[in-house]
C-alpha positions as CSV (number, residue, x, y, z in Angstrom):
1,X,199.0,185.0,111.1
2,X,201.9,184.2,108.2
3,X,200.5,183.5,104.7
4,X,202.9,180.5,105.0
5,X,200.5,178.6,106.7
6,X,197.7,179.4,104.2
7,X,199.4,179.2,101.0
8,X,202.1,176.8,99.1
9,X,205.5,178.5,99.1
10,X,207.3,178.4,95.7
11,X,209.4,174.7,97.2
12,X,206.0,173.2,96.6
13,X,206.4,173.7,92.8
14,X,208.9,170.7,93.1
15,X,205.7,168.4,92.8
16,X,204.9,170.0,89.1
17,X,207.6,167.9,87.6
18,X,206.9,164.8,89.7
19,X,203.1,164.7,89.0
20,X,204.0,165.6,85.3
21,X,206.3,162.5,84.5
22,X,203.7,160.3,86.3
23,X,200.8,162.2,84.2
24,X,202.8,161.6,80.9
25,X,202.6,157.6,81.7
26,X,198.9,158.0,82.1
27,X,199.1,160.2,78.7
28,X,201.0,157.2,77.0
29,X,198.6,155.0,78.1
30,X,195.5,156.6,76.7
31,X,197.1,157.1,73.4
32,X,197.7,153.6,73.2
33,X,194.0,152.7,74.0
34,X,193.1,155.5,71.7
35,X,195.0,153.7,68.8
36,X,194.0,149.9,69.5
37,X,190.1,150.9,70.0
38,X,190.2,153.9,67.4
39,X,188.3,156.1,69.6
40,X,188.9,159.6,70.4
41,X,189.8,161.2,73.2
42,X,190.4,164.7,75.1
43,X,191.6,166.6,77.7
44,X,189.2,165.5,80.6
45,X,190.3,161.6,80.1
46,X,194.0,162.5,81.1
47,X,192.8,165.3,84.0
48,X,189.9,162.9,85.7
49,X,192.5,160.0,85.3
50,X,195.5,161.8,87.2
51,X,193.3,163.1,89.9
52,X,191.6,159.8,90.6
53,X,194.5,157.6,90.3
54,X,195.0,155.9,93.8
55,X,198.8,155.2,93.3
56,X,199.2,158.9,92.8
57,X,197.1,159.8,95.7
58,X,198.5,157.4,98.1
59,X,202.0,157.5,97.6
60,X,202.3,161.0,96.8
61,X,199.7,163.4,97.7
62,X,198.2,162.3,100.5
63,X,201.4,161.9,102.5
64,X,202.2,165.3,101.8
65,X,199.1,166.7,103.1
66,X,199.5,164.6,106.4
67,X,202.7,166.2,106.7
68,X,201.4,169.7,106.2
69,X,198.8,168.8,108.6
70,X,201.1,167.8,111.5
71,X,203.7,170.6,110.7
72,X,200.7,173.4,110.5
73,X,199.0,172.2,114.2
74,X,202.5,171.6,116.1
75,X,204.2,174.9,114.5
76,X,201.2,177.3,115.3
77,X,200.1,175.7,118.8
78,X,201.1,178.8,121.0
79,X,199.7,179.9,124.2
80,X,199.9,183.4,122.8
81,X,197.5,182.6,119.8
82,X,195.3,180.6,122.0
83,X,194.9,183.7,124.3
84,X,194.0,185.9,121.4
85,X,191.4,183.6,119.9
86,X,190.1,183.2,123.4
87,X,189.3,179.3,123.2
88,X,190.8,176.3,121.9
89,X,187.4,175.8,119.3
90,X,188.3,179.3,117.7
91,X,191.9,178.5,117.3
92,X,190.9,175.0,115.6
93,X,188.5,176.8,113.3
94,X,190.8,179.1,112.2
95,X,193.6,176.4,111.5
96,X,190.9,174.5,109.8
97,X,190.2,177.6,107.8
98,X,193.8,178.2,106.9
99,X,194.3,174.4,106.1
100,X,191.4,174.5,103.8
101,X,193.0,177.5,101.6
102,X,196.1,175.5,101.8
103,X,194.4,172.5,100.3
104,X,192.6,174.2,97.5
105,X,195.7,175.9,96.4
106,X,197.6,172.6,96.2
107,X,194.8,170.8,94.6
108,X,194.7,173.3,92.0
109,X,198.4,172.8,91.3
110,X,198.0,169.2,91.2
111,X,195.6,169.6,88.7
112,X,197.4,172.3,86.5
113,X,200.5,170.0,86.7
114,X,197.9,167.4,85.1
115,X,196.8,170.1,82.5
116,X,200.2,171.2,81.5
117,X,200.6,167.7,80.0
118,X,197.1,167.6,78.1
119,X,198.4,170.3,75.8
120,X,197.7,168.9,72.1
121,X,194.9,166.9,73.3
122,X,191.1,168.1,72.2
123,X,189.1,170.4,73.9
124,X,185.6,169.5,74.8
125,X,183.0,169.6,77.7
126,X,181.9,166.2,76.9
127,X,182.9,162.7,77.3
128,X,185.0,161.1,74.6
129,X,184.6,158.2,73.0
130,X,187.3,156.6,75.1
131,X,185.6,157.3,78.4
132,X,182.7,154.8,77.2
133,X,184.9,152.1,76.5
134,X,184.4,149.1,79.3
135,X,188.1,147.6,79.1
136,X,190.7,146.9,81.2
137,X,192.8,150.2,81.9
138,X,189.9,152.3,81.6
139,X,188.1,151.6,85.0
140,X,188.0,155.5,86.2
141,X,186.9,156.8,83.0
142,X,184.2,154.2,82.3
143,X,182.8,154.1,86.0
144,X,182.8,158.2,86.2
145,X,181.1,158.4,82.5
146,X,178.2,156.0,84.0
147,X,177.5,158.1,87.0
148,X,178.0,161.7,85.5
149,X,176.2,163.5,82.8
150,X,179.3,165.7,82.0
151,X,183.4,165.4,82.6
152,X,183.2,169.0,84.5
153,X,180.8,167.2,87.3
154,X,183.0,164.3,87.7
155,X,185.9,166.6,88.3
156,X,184.1,168.9,90.8
157,X,183.1,165.9,92.9
158,X,186.4,164.5,92.8
159,X,187.8,167.9,93.9
160,X,185.0,168.2,96.4
161,X,185.4,164.6,97.7
162,X,189.3,165.0,98.3
163,X,188.7,168.4,100.2
164,X,185.8,166.9,102.5
165,X,188.4,163.9,103.3
166,X,191.2,166.1,104.3
167,X,189.3,168.7,106.4
168,X,187.8,166.1,108.2
169,X,191.2,164.4,108.8
170,X,192.3,167.6,109.7
171,X,189.8,168.2,112.5
172,X,190.3,165.1,113.9
173,X,194.2,165.5,114.3
174,X,193.4,168.9,115.6
175,X,190.9,167.7,118.6
176,X,193.3,164.9,118.9
177,X,196.3,167.4,119.6
178,X,194.2,170.1,121.5
179,X,192.8,167.3,124.2
180,X,196.4,165.4,124.3
181,X,198.9,168.0,124.0
182,X,201.0,165.1,122.6
183,X,203.0,165.3,119.3
184,X,203.7,161.9,119.4
185,X,200.0,160.9,119.9
186,X,199.6,163.3,116.6
187,X,202.2,161.8,114.6
188,X,200.9,158.4,115.6
189,X,197.5,159.3,114.1
190,X,198.5,160.8,111.1
191,X,201.0,157.5,110.7
192,X,197.9,155.0,110.8
193,X,196.0,157.5,108.5
194,X,198.9,156.7,105.7
195,X,199.2,153.0,106.4
196,X,195.5,152.8,106.9
197,X,195.3,154.3,103.1
198,X,198.2,151.8,101.8
199,X,196.7,148.7,103.5
200,X,193.0,149.4,102.7
201,X,194.0,149.9,98.7
202,X,195.4,146.5,98.3
203,X,195.0,144.2,101.5
204,X,191.5,145.2,102.9
205,X,188.5,142.8,101.7
206,X,185.7,144.3,100.3
207,X,183.3,143.9,103.2
208,X,185.7,146.5,105.2
209,X,185.1,149.4,102.3
210,X,183.4,151.8,105.3
211,X,187.0,152.2,106.8
212,X,189.0,152.0,103.4
213,X,190.5,155.5,103.0
214,X,190.7,155.3,99.0
215,X,187.0,155.2,99.2
216,X,187.2,158.7,100.4
217,X,190.2,160.0,98.5
218,X,189.4,158.8,94.8
219,X,185.3,159.5,93.7
220,X,186.1,156.3,91.3
221,X,187.1,154.1,94.0
222,X,184.2,155.5,96.5
223,X,181.9,154.9,93.3
224,X,183.4,151.4,92.3
225,X,182.9,150.2,96.1
226,X,179.7,151.8,97.0
227,X,178.1,151.5,93.9
228,X,176.7,154.9,94.5
229,X,177.8,158.7,94.7
230,X,175.6,159.7,97.5
231,X,177.4,157.4,100.1
232,X,181.1,158.5,100.1
233,X,179.7,162.1,100.7
234,X,177.3,161.1,103.4
235,X,179.8,159.1,105.3
236,X,182.1,162.1,105.1
237,X,179.5,164.9,106.1
238,X,178.6,162.8,109.1
239,X,182.1,162.7,110.3
240,X,182.7,166.5,110.0
241,X,179.5,167.5,111.7
242,X,180.4,165.3,114.2
243,X,184.1,166.9,114.6
244,X,182.5,170.2,114.5
245,X,179.7,169.0,117.2
246,X,182.8,168.0,119.2
247,X,184.4,171.4,119.1
248,X,182.2,172.7,122.2
249,X,183.6,169.8,124.3
250,X,186.9,171.4,124.2
251,X,187.7,173.3,127.4
252,X,184.3,172.6,129.0
253,X,183.5,172.1,132.3
254,X,184.0,168.3,132.4
255,X,182.5,167.5,136.1
256,X,179.5,169.5,134.8
257,X,179.2,167.3,131.5
258,X,179.5,164.3,133.7
259,X,176.7,165.6,135.8
260,X,174.5,166.2,132.2
261,X,175.4,162.7,130.8
262,X,174.7,161.0,133.8
263,X,171.2,162.8,133.6
264,X,170.7,162.0,129.9
265,X,171.8,158.4,130.1
266,X,168.2,157.0,129.6
267,X,168.2,158.8,126.2
268,X,171.4,157.4,125.1
269,X,170.4,153.8,126.2
270,X,167.3,154.4,124.2
271,X,169.1,155.6,121.0
272,X,171.5,152.9,121.5
273,X,168.9,150.2,121.7
274,X,167.2,151.4,118.5
275,X,170.2,151.4,116.6
276,X,171.2,147.8,117.8
277,X,167.5,146.4,117.1
278,X,168.1,148.0,113.3
279,X,171.4,146.4,113.0
280,X,170.1,143.0,114.1
281,X,167.1,143.3,111.5
282,X,169.6,144.0,108.8
283,X,171.8,140.9,109.8
284,X,168.2,139.1,109.9
285,X,167.1,139.8,106.5
286,X,170.9,140.3,104.7
287,X,171.2,138.0,101.8
288,X,167.3,138.0,101.1
289,X,167.4,140.1,98.1
290,X,165.7,142.7,99.7
291,X,165.9,146.6,98.7
292,X,166.6,149.4,101.2
293,X,162.7,150.4,101.1
294,X,162.1,146.6,102.1
295,X,164.6,147.0,104.9
296,X,163.0,150.2,106.1
297,X,159.5,148.5,106.1
298,X,160.3,145.4,108.0
299,X,162.1,147.5,110.7
300,X,159.0,149.1,111.7
301,X,156.7,146.8,110.8
302,X,154.6,146.1,114.0
303,X,151.6,143.8,113.7
304,X,148.6,143.4,111.6
305,X,145.1,141.5,112.3
306,X,146.3,139.2,109.7
307,X,149.6,138.4,111.4
308,X,151.5,138.9,114.6
309,X,155.1,138.7,115.2
310,X,156.3,138.8,119.0
311,X,159.9,140.6,118.2
312,X,158.1,143.3,115.9
313,X,155.6,143.9,118.4
314,X,157.9,144.1,121.4
315,X,160.3,146.6,118.9
316,X,157.2,149.0,118.3
317,X,156.5,149.2,121.7
318,X,159.9,150.0,122.8
319,X,160.5,152.6,120.1
320,X,156.9,154.4,120.5
321,X,156.2,153.7,123.7
322,X,159.6,154.4,124.6
323,X,159.3,158.0,123.3
324,X,156.1,158.4,125.2
325,X,158.0,157.5,128.4
326,X,159.9,160.9,127.8
327,X,157.4,162.7,126.9
328,X,155.6,161.7,130.1
329,X,158.8,162.9,132.1
330,X,158.5,166.0,130.2
331,X,154.8,166.6,130.7
332,X,155.7,165.7,134.6
333,X,158.2,168.7,134.9
334,X,155.5,170.6,133.3
335,X,153.1,169.7,135.9
336,X,155.5,170.0,138.8
337,X,156.0,173.9,137.6
338,X,152.7,174.6,137.3
339,X,151.1,177.3,139.5
340,X,149.0,180.3,139.8
341,X,152.0,182.3,138.4
342,X,152.3,180.3,135.5
343,X,148.7,180.7,134.8
344,X,148.5,184.3,135.4
345,X,151.7,184.8,132.8
346,X,150.0,182.6,130.2
347,X,146.5,183.8,131.1
348,X,144.9,180.7,130.8
349,X,145.3,177.1,130.8
350,X,145.1,176.7,127.5
351,X,147.7,178.9,126.5
352,X,150.0,177.2,129.0
353,X,149.2,174.0,127.5
354,X,149.9,175.2,123.5
355,X,153.2,177.1,124.9
356,X,154.8,173.6,125.1
357,X,152.8,171.5,123.2
358,X,153.6,172.5,120.0
359,X,157.6,171.8,121.0
360,X,156.4,168.2,121.5
361,X,154.7,168.2,117.9
362,X,158.5,169.4,116.8
363,X,160.0,166.5,118.8
364,X,157.6,164.1,116.8
365,X,158.8,165.1,113.6
366,X,162.6,164.8,114.6
367,X,162.1,161.8,116.1
368,X,160.7,160.1,112.7
369,X,162.9,161.4,110.9
370,X,165.9,160.0,113.0
371,X,164.2,156.6,112.7
372,X,164.0,157.0,109.0
373,X,167.4,158.1,108.4
374,X,168.8,155.5,110.9
375,X,167.2,152.9,109.2
376,X,168.3,154.2,105.7
377,X,171.8,154.7,106.8
378,X,171.9,151.2,108.6
379,X,170.5,149.5,105.3
380,X,173.0,151.5,103.4
381,X,175.8,150.2,105.6
382,X,174.5,146.2,105.1
383,X,174.6,146.7,101.2
384,X,170.7,146.9,100.7
385,X,170.4,148.7,97.4
386,X,169.3,152.2,97.4
387,X,167.3,152.0,94.1
388,X,165.1,149.1,93.0
389,X,161.5,147.7,93.2
390,X,160.2,146.5,96.2
391,X,160.3,142.8,96.5
392,X,158.0,143.0,99.6
393,X,155.8,145.3,98.1
394,X,155.8,145.3,94.2
395,X,152.5,146.8,93.6
396,X,153.1,149.7,96.2
397,X,154.9,152.8,95.1
398,X,157.0,155.0,97.4
399,X,154.5,157.8,98.1
400,X,152.0,155.6,100.0
401,X,155.2,154.0,101.8
402,X,156.0,157.7,102.9
403,X,152.8,159.0,103.2
404,X,151.8,155.9,105.8
405,X,155.2,156.6,107.7
406,X,155.0,160.1,108.0
407,X,151.4,161.1,107.8
408,X,149.8,158.3,110.2
409,X,153.0,158.6,112.0
410,X,152.6,161.9,113.1
411,X,148.9,161.5,113.6
412,X,149.5,158.2,115.9
413,X,152.0,160.0,118.0
414,X,149.8,163.1,118.3
415,X,147.2,160.9,119.6
416,X,149.5,159.2,122.2
417,X,150.6,162.2,123.4
418,X,147.2,164.0,123.8
419,X,145.9,160.6,125.6
420,X,148.8,161.0,127.8
421,X,147.8,164.6,129.1
422,X,144.3,163.7,129.4
423,X,145.1,161.1,131.6
424,X,147.5,162.7,133.9
425,X,145.5,165.7,134.0
426,X,142.3,163.4,135.2
427,X,144.2,161.3,137.6
428,X,147.0,163.9,138.6
429,X,149.3,160.6,138.0
430,X,151.6,160.9,134.8
431,X,152.7,157.2,135.0
432,X,149.0,155.9,135.2
433,X,149.0,157.1,131.6
434,X,151.7,155.0,130.6
435,X,150.1,151.8,132.1
436,X,146.7,153.0,129.7
437,X,149.1,153.1,126.8
438,X,150.5,149.8,127.6
439,X,146.8,148.2,128.4
440,X,145.8,149.9,125.1
441,X,148.6,147.5,123.2
442,X,146.3,144.5,123.4
443,X,144.7,146.0,120.3
444,X,147.7,145.5,118.3
445,X,146.8,141.4,118.2
446,X,145.2,139.6,116.0
447,X,141.5,139.8,115.9
448,X,141.2,142.3,118.3
449,X,140.9,145.5,116.6
450,X,137.9,145.0,114.0
451,X,138.6,146.6,110.9
452,X,141.2,148.8,112.2
453,X,138.9,151.5,114.0
454,X,140.6,151.9,117.2
455,X,143.4,154.1,117.1
456,X,146.5,152.2,118.2
457,X,149.5,150.9,116.6
458,X,147.7,152.5,113.1
459,X,151.3,153.4,111.9
460,X,152.7,150.0,111.8
461,X,154.4,149.5,108.6
462,X,152.8,146.2,108.2
463,X,149.7,147.7,107.4
464,X,150.7,148.3,103.7
465,X,150.1,144.5,103.1
466,X,146.4,144.9,104.4
467,X,143.6,145.5,102.1
468,X,142.2,148.8,104.4
469,X,142.8,152.0,102.9
470,X,145.7,154.1,104.4
471,X,143.2,157.0,104.3
472,X,141.2,155.2,106.5
473,X,143.6,154.8,109.3
474,X,144.1,158.5,108.7
475,X,140.6,159.3,109.1
476,X,140.5,157.3,112.3
477,X,143.5,158.9,114.1
478,X,142.1,162.4,113.0
479,X,138.7,161.7,114.5
480,X,140.2,160.4,118.0
481,X,142.7,163.3,117.9
482,X,140.0,165.9,117.2
483,X,138.0,164.2,120.1
484,X,140.8,164.2,122.5
485,X,141.3,167.7,121.6
486,X,137.6,168.9,122.4
487,X,137.8,166.8,125.8
488,X,141.1,168.6,126.7
489,X,139.5,171.8,125.9
490,X,136.7,171.1,127.9
491,X,138.7,169.5,130.9
492,X,141.2,172.8,131.2
493,X,138.3,175.3,131.0
494,X,136.1,173.8,133.5
495,X,138.5,171.6,135.9
496,X,139.7,173.4,139.2
497,X,143.4,172.5,139.5
498,X,145.2,172.5,142.9
499,X,148.5,174.3,143.0
């Protein structure tokens, strides 16, 4: 493939004087501030200001990159290349790598043009006195110096943020073009990106910050809008992973894919309901000055022996017993496939059980991780502060909250799984175990579970409000889990199974 697809040709050098003129005006304003405030400056002030300036990005650099994306995808979309690469996905990956090289080189040219105007400014690896000034016209430097310990880190953050944004847009454009085969649709998408960048800079209200492109093109703008460094990078990484994950759909057997989608729709519906419920929780408690950890706790509050809320109780049952429903479907498949050949292959019923039980334990960790990440991302989306003392639990530090969610959460789910397996093997009817779990939910009502000695609902986050030690809940769950394990071992060794 031609190197012109990877590196900027000499005709891109016309950018140097254009950027230089704009950088000169920035330098003059910095000199004016320095003289008025009697504060020193250095070359980082000019470099960071020029690389984060939204006017320069929106009206010059970003349109050029969009033009390059459209030109590259349409010029190098040839069937001979597709045959050589073997698939659309590999072609997209190759185009993304070539565009990444182009992006890096043009970013370096952009920064070099700015640095050419920094000649004569002091060289230092520390923040200047000007960067610490909180005044009009100095918002970029003041914001960045407040969040980064050194200007080098701020510059690297801006470089990476801009690179990730362009890479994500390139992948989206490539997916659209490969699927539609339409230049008109590709150009419409790129034009929409430019219009979105312009409108979101001056027209969009702060409430639309999640779709405001300048927040992902300028690190200063992103920090000023979200109040944190992590969020712009988190959003971009999520979109980038979704784009990469979508590559496997290109060129697939779509009738087969529709069949798989039809089979997996209960999981999608279950996930969608949880996300919808988390959003409703975020809307319900918005404006009550709660922190992100508070929102996480109230999302999975459950019940206690002192308080009961029907919505929290119902949500607990749907989330955790809903997960157990899919475990039961998995168990039903395992029991259907159980025969003498399986036992001979595994040599014993215990090895047969442990062979797939470890997979369920791994799914528990994945399920809890997804619950936590979903709650935290939803909370961030609704502006719950990431850092701050808990309003609901001011005397409880983070470690006990994490301990209760993870340790007691894992133990509780393991107990549910072992109970389902035991009841299913005894009754030879998987669905009866679900009825047993539903019946045991009565112990989540106030006054029923005396001193929390029965292992149901002991991972409710509302138990953080109780005086009962968290270690007691862990001990209760561990004792019952060990008891169920011993019962399963005895059953599998003694019971005769009819295949």
